[in-house]
N, C-alpha and C positions, 0 to 999 in steps of 0.2 A: 504494500499499499504505500503510496507517495502522497505526502501532505505538503501544502504549500509549494507546489510545482509550479513554475511560471513557464509558458511555452517560449521557446527560445525568439520566435518571431516577435514577441511582445517586449523583448528585453532591450532597453536603451543602453547604447554606449556613451559614457559620460567622460570628458576630459577636464580636470582642473588645472588652471595655468597661474604662476604667478611669476616672479623674477628669477630666483634661483632653484627652485624646487627643494627648498630646505624646511620651510616653515609651513605657510598657509596652504599651498597646493597639497603636499603630503597629509597635512591634517586633514583636509576635505577628503582625499582618498580613503584615508583611515576611517572617517567618521560614516561615509556612505557605502563602504566595502562590504558591510553586512547585508545590505538590501538585497532582496531576493529578484527585483525588477529591473536592476541596472548593473551595468559592467563597467568598473571606474579604473581611471589612470590618472596620473598627473605627471606634469612635466613645468620645466621652466623656459621662459621666453629669452633669457640671456644665454650667450653662446657657452659661457662657463658655468652653467647651471649643473646641478647633479644629473639630471636627465634633460638635455635640451629638447625641446620641441621639434618636430620634425614634420614633413608633408604628411607621410605616412600616419602618424598620430592624429593629425588633423582631419584627414579624409575618413578616419575610422569613427570619428566622434559623431553622434546623432545631436549631442548638445555639448557645448564648450563654456565651461564658466571661467572667466577671466576676474582677477581680483581687482584690477584697476583698469581705468580708461586707456592709459598708456600701453597696457598689455593687449587690449582690444585693437589700439590702432597698429601697433607692429604686427599683430597676427594678421590683421587685414592687408597689410603692406606686403608682408613676406609670404603669406600662404593663400592669398585671395582664391586661387584656382582650385584649390584643395578643400576648402570650406564646403561641407554639404550640408551642415546641421546649424541650429541655432547657436549665436554667440551672446552669451549673456554677462552683463558686466556687474558683479557684486558690490564694488565700491568699498572694498575692505583694504583700509591701509596696511602697511608693513609695521604695524605695531604689536604684534602678538608672536609668541614663541610657539614652538611645536606643541600641539596638544593642548593650547591654553585653554581652560575652561570657558574663559569669555568668546574666544574664537570658536569654539565648538558650538555654544550657545547661538551665535550670530549665524554660523552656517546652517544649523538646525532650523532656524528661522527663515533664512532666504532661499535656501536651495530647493526643498521639497515641492513647492508650488509650481516650479518650471518641470518637475519630473512626473507630474500627474498625467 
């Protein structure tokens, strides 16, 4: 018996982006990684990020969450042809540590409405 199974076709792919992929986007990835209806990943917009974003990641995502408007602008400039889903700016400044409880609460308030 399978409980809480989600058909693969309905699963959304979600990419979280910040600058360095050290604090905000990895926190978001971890917070939403337990959801059964999404597959999540994270990356950074800077070339020296822990995991730099690339065109393949951008094309993979149904929804891309960026932390700041500058990230959205860079994304559109560098990967315009690869973007196939929605790009949503969360307007979360680089004021939080990894898994900061305030950041987690902010993400839990802002993100889910875009995943419904």
